N, C-alpha and C positions, 0 to 999 in steps of 0.2 A: 154029433157036436157041430154046431155051425160057427164056432169061434175060430178065427185064424190064430196061429201061434203068436203073431205080433200083437194081437189084441190081448191075448192072455198075458204076455210079458208086460204090456202097458198097464194092465190091471194090477200087476204085482207092484208097480211103482206107486200107484194111487192107494192101494190097500195091501201093504206088505203082510204076508203071513209066513210064518216059519223062516223068517229072515235070520241071517247069521253075521251080517256086516252092518256096522253103524258108522256113518261118515258125517262128522261134524264140520261144517264149512262156515266161513265168514269170521268176522271179528265183531266183538261187542260194539254196539247193541244189535247188530245184524247177524245173528248166528242161527243156523238151521241144522237139524239132524235129519239125515236121510237113512232109511233102512233099505237094505238090499240083500241079494242072494249071491254068495260067492261063486256058485257054479255058473250063474249067468254072466257075472262080471268076468270070470276066467274065460268063458267061451266067446265073449263078444268084444273084449277089449285087451289089446296088447299092453296098455298101461297097467291095467289091473292084474294081468298075468305076472308082471314084474312086481308090482306093489304087494300082491298077496303072497308071493313066494319070498319076500325079503324081510328085512328088519324094519321096514317102514311102518308096519302095522303092529299095534299092541294087541294082546289077547287078554280078554277079561271074561271069565266064566266061559260061556259057549260062543262068545262074540269076538269078531275081529273089529278093532276100533281104529279109525283113521281120524286124525285132526288135520284139516286143511284150511287154516286161517287165510291163506293167500288167494283164495278164490271166493267170489261172491256167491251167496245162495242162489240168486237168479241164474247166473251162468252155469252153476253146477246142476241145477234142475234141468236146464236144457240138455246138458251133456248126458245126464243119467237117463233122461227120457229117450234120447237117441240110442243109447246102449240097449235099452229094454224094448225098443220098437223094431 
C-alpha cells in the first residue's frame, strides 16, 4: 500500500464508510451534517473523548448524534479535517 495513514483518514472525511457518528452543525438555513467514526474522534480529540463519554450525545439506532448549532459548518469542516489528518 502506498497510502499514508493521514491520507486514509482524510479519505474517510470525504467519503465516510461505516461511520457511527452524525454531527449536525450550524443554524437554519446554514446547516450541514458531518459523518464520522467514533474510534478516530476518540483517538485524536480530547474534546470528543469527553463528548462521546458523556450525556452530550444522543444515541439513535447505531448512531451517536450531536447537534452543534453554535458552530458554523465552514469552521467545523476545518476542525474535522484537522482531526482526520
